C-alpha positions in Angstrom: -9.2 75.9 210.8 -7.2 72.8 211.8 -4.4 73.7 209.5 -3.9 77.2 210.8 -1.0 76.3 213.2 0.7 74.3 210.5 0.4 77.2 208.1 1.8 79.6 210.6 4.7 77.3 211.4 5.4 77.0 207.6 5.3 80.8 207.3 8.2 81.0 209.8 10.4 78.9 207.5 9.7 81.3 204.5 10.9 84.3 206.4 7.4 85.8 207.2 8.2 86.1 210.9 8.4 89.7 212.1 11.4 91.3 213.7 10.0 90.7 217.1 9.6 86.9 216.4 5.9 87.0 216.0 4.0 85.5 213.0 1.6 88.0 211.5 -1.4 86.9 209.5 -3.4 89.4 207.3 -6.9 88.5 206.5 -9.8 90.3 205.0 -13.4 89.2 205.4 -16.1 90.5 203.2 -19.6 90.5 204.8 -22.8 92.1 204.1 -23.3 94.7 206.9 -26.8 95.6 207.7 -26.9 99.1 209.1 -29.7 100.0 211.4 -32.5 102.2 210.0 -34.3 104.9 211.9 -37.6 103.0 211.7 -35.9 99.8 213.0 -34.3 101.7 215.9 -37.6 103.2 216.8 -39.4 99.8 216.7 -36.7 98.4 218.9 -37.2 101.2 221.4 -41.0 100.7 221.4 -40.4 97.0 222.1 -38.0 97.7 225.0 -40.4 100.3 226.5 -43.3 97.8 226.2 -41.3 95.1 227.9 -40.2 97.4 230.7 -43.8 98.7 231.3 -45.0 95.1 231.3 -42.5 94.2 233.9 -43.4 97.2 236.1 -47.1 96.3 235.9 -46.4 92.7 236.7 -44.4 93.8 239.7 -47.5 95.7 240.9 -46.4 99.2 240.0 -48.5 101.8 238.0 -51.7 99.8 238.6 -54.1 102.7 237.6 -52.1 103.6 234.4 -53.5 102.2 231.2 -50.9 100.9 228.7 -51.3 99.4 225.3 -48.3 97.5 224.0 -47.5 98.8 220.5 -44.8 96.3 219.6 -46.8 94.6 216.8 -47.9 97.9 215.4 -44.3 99.2 215.3 -43.1 96.0 213.6 -45.9 96.4 211.0 -44.9 100.0 210.3 -41.2 99.0 209.9 -42.2 96.4 207.3 -44.5 98.9 205.6 -41.7 101.6 205.5 -39.2 99.0 204.2 -41.5 97.9 201.4 -41.7 101.4 199.9 
């Protein structure tokens, strides 16, 4: 956007400066918004829990507690749900 300042300065000459002396620019951006799905949020939570438990076990905590990281299984399920 190298010409933005020049365009704003040119707008001042055309009377597009507000009453308070500020130049106002109105823009609209159209973008594809991808909203989170329930299954995606659940998979993200499973990933974060697995990471946290892994860090706890690496630090030496919960040594006798068995834990199976279900991150890959959750991602597989998200893809399966999204495919239907």
